[in-house]
N, CA, C and O of each residue as an XYZ file, in Angstrom:
628
protein
N     -14.557    -23.578     67.570
C     -15.245    -22.980     68.680
C     -16.734    -23.263     68.528
O     -17.294    -23.195     67.433
N     -17.353    -23.582     69.651
C     -18.801    -23.731     69.712
C     -19.301    -22.774     70.779
O     -18.754    -22.721     71.881
N     -20.331    -22.025     70.454
C     -20.997    -21.145     71.414
C     -22.468    -21.534     71.372
O     -23.084    -21.519     70.307
N     -23.039    -21.886     72.533
C     -24.428    -22.332     72.532
C     -24.998    -22.219     73.945
O     -24.298    -21.855     74.890
N     -26.284    -22.539     74.064
C     -26.913    -22.569     75.384
C     -26.610    -23.917     76.030
O     -26.444    -24.923     75.340
N     -26.541    -23.928     77.351
C     -26.268    -25.176     78.059
C     -27.311    -26.235     77.738
O     -26.975    -27.413     77.615
N     -28.559    -25.838     77.601
C     -29.607    -26.828     77.330
C     -29.427    -27.503     75.969
O     -29.936    -28.604     75.761
N     -28.721    -26.867     75.048
C     -28.483    -27.472     73.732
C     -27.281    -28.415     73.702
O     -27.014    -29.032     72.671
N     -26.559    -28.536     74.805
C     -25.378    -29.411     74.822
C     -25.740    -30.854     74.478
O     -24.900    -31.594     73.966
N     -26.957    -31.255     74.748
C     -27.406    -32.625     74.463
C     -27.455    -32.938     72.964
O     -27.474    -34.107     72.578
N     -27.474    -31.913     72.126
C     -27.568    -32.126     70.682
C     -26.218    -32.376     70.011
O     -26.162    -32.697     68.823
N     -25.127    -32.228     70.774
C     -23.792    -32.501     70.247
C     -23.421    -33.931     70.618
O     -23.593    -34.336     71.767
N     -22.925    -34.682     69.676
C     -22.631    -36.097     69.903
C     -21.125    -36.342     69.842
O     -20.600    -36.892     68.873
N     -20.446    -35.916     70.912
C     -19.001    -36.076     71.003
C     -18.609    -37.251     71.892
O     -17.431    -37.392     72.224
N     -19.552    -38.095     72.287
C     -19.240    -39.275     73.078
C     -19.556    -39.123     74.554
O     -20.073    -38.099     75.000
N     -19.228    -40.180     75.306
C     -19.590    -40.237     76.728
C     -18.839    -39.203     77.569
O     -19.355    -38.755     78.593
N     -17.636    -38.820     77.157
C     -16.888    -37.817     77.921
C     -17.581    -36.456     77.872
O     -17.584    -35.713     78.853
N     -18.161    -36.146     76.726
C     -18.939    -34.906     76.581
C     -20.093    -34.909     77.580
O     -20.323    -33.918     78.273
N     -20.813    -36.022     77.652
C     -21.947    -36.140     78.571
C     -21.472    -36.011     80.015
O     -22.114    -35.326     80.812
N     -20.353    -36.660     80.367
C     -19.814    -36.549     81.728
C     -19.509    -35.093     82.071
O     -19.816    -34.630     83.169
N     -18.912    -34.388     81.138
C     -18.563    -32.981     81.377
C     -19.812    -32.150     81.648
O     -19.832    -31.350     82.583
N     -20.847    -32.332     80.843
C     -22.056    -31.530     81.024
C     -22.896    -31.994     82.205
O     -23.589    -31.180     82.816
N     -22.854    -33.273     82.541
C     -23.506    -33.720     83.780
C     -22.860    -33.011     84.964
O     -23.550    -32.560     85.878
N     -21.527    -32.913     84.944
C     -20.830    -32.205     86.014
C     -21.190    -30.722     86.001
O     -21.526    -30.162     87.044
N     -21.125    -30.082     84.845
C     -21.473    -28.657     84.752
C     -22.857    -28.382     85.320
O     -23.056    -27.415     86.054
N     -23.801    -29.232     84.978
C     -25.176    -29.032     85.430
C     -25.365    -29.290     86.918
O     -26.397    -28.921     87.478
N     -24.384    -29.920     87.572
C     -24.464    -30.159     89.017
C     -23.952    -28.975     89.832
O     -24.176    -28.916     91.041
N     -23.274    -28.041     89.192
C     -22.684    -26.903     89.897
C     -23.702    -25.797     90.130
O     -24.698    -25.681     89.417
N     -23.424    -24.984     91.152
C     -24.234    -23.800     91.441
C     -23.296    -22.624     91.693
O     -22.077    -22.788     91.729
N     -23.862    -21.463     91.863
C     -23.068    -20.268     92.172
C     -22.383    -20.397     93.534
O     -21.471    -19.630     93.840
N     -22.811    -21.351     94.348
C     -22.202    -21.572     95.663
C     -21.125    -22.653     95.639
O     -20.521    -22.927     96.676
N     -20.868    -23.267     94.505
C     -19.834    -24.308     94.416
C     -18.479    -23.738     94.827
O     -18.161    -22.583     94.542
N     -17.694    -24.565     95.497
C     -16.393    -24.140     96.014
C     -15.387    -23.925     94.883
O     -15.338    -24.694     93.923
N     -14.590    -22.869     95.012
C     -13.496    -22.615     94.074
C     -12.405    -23.657     94.321
O     -11.768    -23.664     95.374
N     -12.199    -24.532     93.344
C     -11.158    -25.554     93.464
C     -11.121    -26.374     92.186
O     -11.919    -26.171     91.272
N     -10.174    -27.308     92.142
C     -10.087    -28.262     91.037
C     -10.942    -29.478     91.391
O     -10.854    -30.017     92.494
N     -11.768    -29.898     90.435
C     -12.622    -31.073     90.596
C     -12.147    -32.145     89.614
O     -11.998    -31.875     88.422
N     -11.915    -33.334     90.103
C     -11.514    -34.452     89.251
C     -12.784    -35.174     88.806
O     -13.560    -35.644     89.638
N     -12.990    -35.258     87.514
C     -14.168    -35.929     86.964
C     -13.788    -37.322     86.471
O     -14.504    -38.293     86.715
N     -12.656    -37.413     85.776
C     -12.147    -38.699     85.273
C     -10.623    -38.603     85.196
O     -10.047    -38.517     84.111
N      -9.991    -38.620     86.349
C      -8.532    -38.531     86.421
C      -7.997    -37.298     85.714
O      -8.569    -36.214     85.826
N      -6.888    -37.465     84.979
C      -6.322    -36.361     84.201
C      -7.045    -36.167     82.875
O      -6.786    -35.202     82.156
N      -7.955    -37.089     82.552
C      -8.661    -37.007     81.272
C      -9.728    -35.916     81.249
O      -9.893    -35.222     80.246
N     -10.446    -35.771     82.353
C     -11.498    -34.748     82.453
C     -11.442    -34.166     83.860
O     -11.570    -34.894     84.845
N     -11.253    -32.875     83.949
C     -11.287    -32.205     85.247
C     -11.845    -30.805     85.060
O     -11.962    -30.311     83.938
N     -12.185    -30.177     86.170
C     -12.786    -28.844     86.111
C     -12.114    -27.927     87.117
O     -11.658    -28.361     88.175
N     -12.064    -26.661     86.769
C     -11.542    -25.619     87.644
C     -12.656    -24.608     87.876
O     -13.120    -23.960     86.938
N     -13.084    -24.478     89.128
C     -14.069    -23.460     89.490
C     -13.290    -22.321     90.121
O     -12.455    -22.539     90.998
N     -13.567    -21.103     89.672
C     -12.809    -19.939     90.136
C     -13.689    -18.699     90.192
O     -14.707    -18.608     89.506
N     -13.278    -17.752     91.017
C     -13.970    -16.466     91.128
C     -12.960    -15.354     90.909
O     -11.823    -15.434     91.374
N     -13.381    -14.318     90.199
C     -12.512    -13.168     89.972
C     -13.328    -12.006     89.425
O     -14.502    -12.155     89.084
N     -12.689    -10.852     89.350
C     -13.313     -9.662     88.776
C     -12.871     -9.535     87.325
O     -11.683     -9.633     87.018
N     -13.830     -9.318     86.438
C     -13.504     -9.174     85.018
C     -12.613     -7.951     84.804
O     -12.615     -7.019     85.609
N     -11.860     -7.968     83.717
C     -10.835     -6.947     83.482
C     -10.827     -6.528     82.014
O     -11.638     -6.996     81.215
N      -9.903     -5.643     81.678
C      -9.734     -5.173     80.298
C      -8.836     -6.137     79.523
O      -8.223     -7.032     80.106
N      -8.763     -5.946     78.204
C      -7.868     -6.758     77.378
C      -6.414     -6.585     77.812
O      -5.641     -7.543     77.801
N      -6.047     -5.376     78.190
C      -4.663     -5.098     78.590
C      -4.268     -5.877     79.843
O      -3.087     -6.152     80.055
N      -5.244     -6.230     80.668
C      -4.974     -6.953     81.913
C      -5.160     -8.465     81.768
O      -4.950     -9.206     82.728
N      -5.545     -8.921     80.600
C      -5.867    -10.333     80.381
C      -4.856    -10.986     79.448
O      -4.058    -10.305     78.804
N      -4.900    -12.319     79.384
C      -3.958    -13.063     78.550
C      -4.699    -13.799     77.439
O      -5.805    -14.304     77.633
N      -4.073    -13.844     76.290
C      -4.596    -14.540     75.121
C      -3.834    -15.855     75.004
O      -2.619    -15.850     74.801
N      -4.537    -16.983     75.129
C      -3.868    -18.278     75.210
C      -4.567    -19.328     74.362
O      -5.707    -19.153     73.930
N      -3.847    -20.430     74.134
C      -4.435    -21.623     73.519
C      -3.810    -22.844     74.181
O      -2.792    -22.750     74.867
N      -4.442    -23.988     73.958
C      -3.982    -25.258     74.520
C      -3.855    -26.278     73.397
O      -4.533    -26.168     72.376
N      -2.995    -27.264     73.583
C      -2.836    -28.303     72.560
C      -3.439    -29.639     72.971
O      -3.911    -30.387     72.115
N      -3.433    -29.952     74.257
C      -3.845    -31.282     74.699
C      -5.281    -31.375     75.197
O      -5.859    -32.462     75.224
N      -5.855    -30.257     75.586
C      -7.203    -30.265     76.149
C      -8.135    -29.349     75.368
O      -7.726    -28.325     74.821
N      -9.393    -29.751     75.337
C     -10.481    -28.910     74.854
C     -11.069    -28.249     76.096
O     -11.254    -28.913     77.116
N     -11.362    -26.965     76.029
C     -11.993    -26.241     77.138
C     -13.484    -26.101     76.894
O     -13.921    -25.823     75.778
N     -14.259    -26.296     77.950
C     -15.672    -25.916     77.964
C     -15.800    -24.922     79.108
O     -15.507    -25.255     80.256
N     -16.234    -23.705     78.804
C     -16.284    -22.652     79.811
C     -17.679    -22.052     79.903
O     -18.365    -21.866     78.898
N     -18.082    -21.752     81.142
C     -19.330    -21.038     81.400
C     -19.197    -20.300     82.725
O     -18.290    -20.578     83.509
N     -20.087    -19.377     82.968
C     -20.114    -18.720     84.267
C     -21.199    -19.362     85.123
O     -22.201    -19.865     84.614
N     -20.978    -19.335     86.425
C     -21.967    -19.814     87.394
C     -22.686    -18.638     88.040
O     -23.815    -18.766     88.514
N     -22.013    -17.486     88.052
C     -22.602    -16.242     88.563
C     -21.973    -15.091     87.785
O     -20.752    -15.016     87.651
N     -22.807    -14.206     87.277
C     -22.310    -13.058     86.533
C     -22.036    -13.406     85.079
O     -22.324    -14.509     84.616
N     -21.478    -12.444     84.381
C     -21.196    -12.617     82.949
C     -19.831    -12.030     82.631
O     -19.367    -11.093     83.282
N     -19.203    -12.602     81.618
C     -17.917    -12.098     81.149
C     -17.925    -12.072     79.634
O     -18.595    -12.874     78.983
N     -17.171    -11.141     79.088
C     -16.957    -11.145     77.644
C     -15.807    -12.101     77.366
O     -14.924    -12.311     78.197
N     -15.849    -12.662     76.188
C     -14.916    -13.703     75.802
C     -14.505    -13.426     74.367
O     -15.369    -13.233     73.512
N     -13.219    -13.402     74.083
C     -12.751    -13.187     72.717
C     -12.004    -14.426     72.246
O     -11.177    -14.985     72.966
N     -12.313    -14.845     71.022
C     -11.708    -16.035     70.429
C     -11.016    -15.669     69.127
O     -11.448    -14.766     68.411
N      -9.941    -16.377     68.830
C      -9.109    -16.117     67.660
C      -8.613    -17.449     67.116
O      -8.437    -18.400     67.879
N      -8.386    -17.531     65.816
C      -7.684    -18.686     65.260
C      -6.197    -18.474     65.491
O      -5.669    -17.397     65.214
N      -5.527    -19.490     65.994
C      -4.115    -19.340     66.344
C      -3.236    -19.002     65.149
O      -2.210    -18.344     65.315
N      -3.613    -19.436     63.945
C      -2.760    -19.171     62.777
C      -2.766    -17.705     62.351
O      -1.989    -17.322     61.476
N      -3.618    -16.883     62.943
C      -3.671    -15.452     62.627
C      -2.928    -14.602     63.663
O      -2.907    -13.376     63.555
N      -2.325    -15.238     64.656
C      -1.731    -14.509     65.772
C      -0.211    -14.633     65.816
O       0.375    -15.574     65.280
N       0.403    -13.657     66.469
C       1.845    -13.676     66.705
C       2.088    -14.272     68.094
O       1.499    -13.833     69.082
N       2.962    -15.276     68.150
C       3.260    -15.934     69.424
C       4.053    -14.990     70.319
O       5.055    -14.407     69.904
N       3.586    -14.855     71.550
C       4.265    -14.043     72.557
C       5.142    -14.944     73.437
O       6.298    -14.623     73.711
N       4.572    -16.077     73.875
C       5.292    -17.076     74.659
C       5.021    -18.433     74.025
O       3.867    -18.855     73.956
N       6.063    -19.131     73.557
C       5.860    -20.422     72.890
C       5.155    -21.438     73.792
O       5.112    -21.296     75.014
N       4.616    -22.447     73.154
C       3.895    -23.502     73.856
C       4.768    -24.139     74.926
O       5.923    -24.485     74.679
N       4.199    -24.288     76.120
C       4.849    -24.937     77.252
C       4.005    -26.164     77.601
O       2.887    -26.030     78.098
N       4.537    -27.352     77.341
C       3.779    -28.591     77.556
C       3.388    -28.782     79.017
O       2.339    -29.362     79.299
N       4.210    -28.306     79.952
C       3.891    -28.483     81.375
C       2.657    -27.683     81.786
O       1.986    -28.032     82.757
N       2.358    -26.614     81.053
C       1.170    -25.790     81.323
C       0.089    -25.996     80.270
O      -1.010    -25.456     80.397
N       0.389    -26.767     79.239
C      -0.488    -26.937     78.079
C      -1.000    -25.577     77.613
O      -2.202    -25.381     77.435
N      -0.075    -24.645     77.419
C      -0.489    -23.298     77.017
C       0.579    -22.608     76.184
O       1.780    -22.764     76.408
N       0.100    -21.843     75.220
C       0.911    -20.882     74.468
C       0.202    -19.545     74.618
O      -1.020    -19.499     74.764
N       0.964    -18.459     74.584
C       0.385    -17.124     74.742
C       0.701    -16.284     73.514
O       1.732    -16.465     72.866
N      -0.206    -15.362     73.205
C      -0.144    -14.604     71.958
C      -0.255    -13.108     72.212
O      -0.728    -12.670     73.261
N       0.192    -12.339     71.230
C       0.024    -10.890     71.236
C      -1.401    -10.577     70.803
O      -1.898    -11.128     69.820
N      -2.044     -9.699     71.535
C      -3.437     -9.341     71.258
C      -3.561     -8.609     69.921
O      -2.853     -7.635     69.666
N      -4.469     -9.093     69.073
C      -4.728     -8.513     67.757
C      -6.242     -8.447     67.563
O      -6.830     -9.430     67.110
N      -6.895     -7.333     67.887
C      -8.358     -7.290     67.873
C      -8.993     -7.517     66.510
O     -10.167     -7.884     66.443
N      -8.270     -7.316     65.437
C      -8.840     -7.437     64.100
C      -9.439     -8.821     63.846
O     -10.472     -8.930     63.185
N      -8.812     -9.869     64.356
C      -9.224    -11.243     64.055
C     -10.152    -11.856     65.098
O     -10.381    -13.065     65.063
N     -10.681    -11.089     66.001
C     -11.425    -11.651     67.121
C     -12.896    -11.901     66.814
O     -13.496    -11.273     65.942
N     -13.450    -12.844     67.568
C     -14.885    -13.036     67.683
C     -15.190    -12.803     69.150
O     -14.578    -13.434     70.012
N     -16.114    -11.919     69.453
C     -16.404    -11.562     70.846
C     -17.822    -11.993     71.202
O     -18.770    -11.727     70.464
N     -17.950    -12.664     72.347
C     -19.256    -13.097     72.837
C     -19.336    -12.831     74.337
O     -18.316    -12.715     75.018
N     -20.550    -12.739     74.832
C     -20.776    -12.654     76.269
C     -21.195    -14.033     76.757
O     -22.080    -14.667     76.182
N     -20.551    -14.488     77.819
C     -20.849    -15.793     78.392
C     -21.573    -15.570     79.712
O     -21.131    -14.793     80.558
N     -22.697    -16.270     79.872
C     -23.553    -16.161     81.055
C     -23.773    -17.559     81.630
O     -23.329    -18.543     81.037
N     -24.452    -17.663     82.779
C     -24.735    -19.000     83.319
C     -25.609    -19.876     82.413
O     -25.721    -21.078     82.655
N     -26.211    -19.319     81.409
C     -27.057    -20.101     80.496
C     -26.319    -20.547     79.235
O     -26.864    -21.318     78.444
N     -25.095    -20.076     79.038
C     -24.377    -20.359     77.798
C     -23.035    -21.030     78.087
O     -22.536    -20.996     79.212
N     -22.466    -21.635     77.056
C     -21.126    -22.197     77.180
C     -20.342    -21.903     75.907
O     -20.908    -21.658     74.841
N     -19.034    -21.937     76.054
C     -18.107    -21.834     74.932
C     -17.221    -23.073     74.994
O     -16.682    -23.407     76.049
N     -17.076    -23.748     73.862
C     -16.139    -24.865     73.764
C     -15.018    -24.448     72.825
O     -15.269    -23.937     71.733
N     -13.798    -24.666     73.249
C     -12.627    -24.226     72.496
C     -11.762    -25.405     72.102
O     -11.356    -26.212     72.939
N     -11.491    -25.486     70.824
C     -10.600    -26.496     70.272
C      -9.153    -26.017     70.418
O      -8.925    -24.842     70.706
N      -8.174    -26.902     70.226
C      -6.778    -26.480     70.305
C      -6.397    -25.356     69.335
O      -5.467    -24.605     69.630
N      -7.064    -25.211     68.208
C      -6.719    -24.127     67.274
C      -7.417    -22.805     67.615
O      -7.257    -21.818     66.897
N      -8.186    -22.783     68.706
C      -8.883    -21.567     69.135
C      -8.131    -20.903     70.281
O      -8.140    -21.405     71.405
N      -7.485    -19.785     70.001
C      -6.915    -18.991     71.089
C      -8.068    -18.235     71.736
O      -9.056    -17.914     71.075
N      -7.941    -17.953     73.025
C      -9.046    -17.299     73.718
C      -8.545    -16.382     74.824
O      -7.486    -16.588     75.417
N      -9.352    -15.367     75.067
C      -9.114    -14.411     76.136
C     -10.434    -14.299     76.894
O     -11.405    -13.732     76.393
N     -10.456    -14.841     78.097
C     -11.669    -14.835     78.915
C     -11.534    -13.785     80.014
O     -10.502    -13.126     80.146
N     -12.593    -13.647     80.794
C     -12.544    -12.751     81.947
C     -12.596    -11.286     81.606
O     -12.113    -10.454     82.374
N     -13.175    -10.951     80.463
C     -13.207     -9.549     80.034
C     -14.473     -8.840     80.501
O     -15.545     -9.439     80.595
N     -14.325     -7.562     80.786
C     -15.465     -6.731     81.178
C     -16.450     -6.605     80.024
O     -16.067     -6.640     78.854
N     -17.715     -6.459     80.370
C     -18.755     -6.161     79.394
C     -19.087     -4.680     79.537
O     -19.346     -4.202     80.642
N     -19.079     -3.959     78.428
C     -19.370     -2.517     78.408
C     -18.481     -1.721     79.362
O     -18.917     -0.719     79.928
N     -17.230     -2.168     79.540
C     -16.267     -1.434     80.358
C     -16.538     -1.456     81.848
O     -15.949     -0.672     82.592
N     -17.430     -2.351     82.306
C     -17.785     -2.406     83.729
C     -17.261     -3.696     84.354
O     -17.675     -4.784     83.953
N     -16.347     -3.592     85.338
C     -15.858     -4.795     86.005
C     -16.992     -5.471     86.786
O     -17.867     -4.801     87.334
N     -16.960     -6.798     86.827
C     -17.979     -7.558     87.554
C     -17.306     -8.746     88.222
O     -16.467     -9.413     87.616
N     -17.675     -9.011     89.472
C     -17.159    -10.182     90.179
C     -17.974    -11.387     89.728
O     -19.193    -11.416     89.893
N     -17.295    -12.385     89.158
C     -17.985    -13.556     88.615
C     -17.447    -14.841     89.236
O     -16.373    -14.863     89.838
N     -18.216    -15.898     89.074
C     -17.756    -17.253     89.373
C     -17.916    -18.032     88.084
O     -18.958    -17.949     87.433
N     -16.901    -18.786     87.709
C     -16.962    -19.532     86.449
C     -16.370    -20.912     86.615
O     -15.752    -21.228     87.632
N     -16.569    -21.721     85.603
C     -15.990    -23.056     85.578
C     -15.388    -23.298     84.201
O     -15.946    -22.913     83.174
N     -14.233    -23.948     84.216
C     -13.574    -24.416     82.997
C     -13.447    -25.928     83.129
O     -12.776    -26.424     84.035
N     -14.092    -26.658     82.227
C     -13.938    -28.113     82.183
C     -12.939    -28.422     81.080
O     -13.058    -27.921     79.962
N     -11.960    -29.247     81.403
C     -10.918    -29.613     80.443
C     -11.058    -31.103     80.125
O     -11.106    -31.947     81.020
N     -11.121    -31.399     78.824
C     -11.240    -32.779     78.349
C     -10.083    -33.039     77.388
O      -9.854    -32.256     76.467
N      -9.354    -34.137     77.598
C      -8.295    -34.480     76.643
C      -8.907    -34.582     75.257
O      -9.914    -35.262     75.058
N      -8.296    -33.907     74.310
C      -8.896    -33.769     72.978
C      -9.145    -35.105     72.291
O     -10.129    -35.246     71.564
N      -8.283    -36.078     72.504
C      -8.469    -37.356     71.809
C      -9.646    -38.170     72.348
O     -10.041    -39.161     71.733
N     -10.211    -37.764     73.488
C     -11.351    -38.485     74.054
C     -12.683    -38.077     73.444
O     -13.668    -38.805     73.566
N     -12.724    -36.931     72.793
C     -13.979    -36.484     72.196
C     -14.099    -37.032     70.784
O     -13.212    -36.830     69.954
N     -15.177    -37.711     70.520
C     -15.424    -38.247     69.181
C     -15.520    -37.104     68.185
O     -16.057    -36.047     68.517
N     -15.018    -37.288     66.980
C     -15.130    -36.349     65.859
C     -14.252    -35.117     65.984
O     -14.457    -34.155     65.244
N     -13.294    -35.107     66.878
C     -12.417    -33.932     66.970
C     -11.090    -34.263     66.326
O     -10.194    -33.420     66.288
């Protein structure tokens, strides 16, 4: 997992796909349309979505095997919890068609951060994550983007 400011993304040297992802991220605004954006076919794409943040009980803890996620908000803020998959109990086994496995929530092993329009979180396949969480117990309507990059395209992963 990487947590950093968007302006620091230039200091990571994961190859041209990394740059494409952040060039796209930096082109978005809070007014960007909620939809799937194709950046480089199935290799790099983005999902822009809007929703109200929720509690852990209303959210899902998931991981992916084929894609690395880069997530940030375009409007508002959400809490984000990350876990190493080897510390979790599988709730729903990996489904290749969804590139997702789901886990039972275990707060003991979590790392919790707040994600804002100035920050990003990058998640490796071994990082389970629960996004869309309320900050200080207060629901907030947010707009966010998830950029997905096939893991083998990023140098050094």
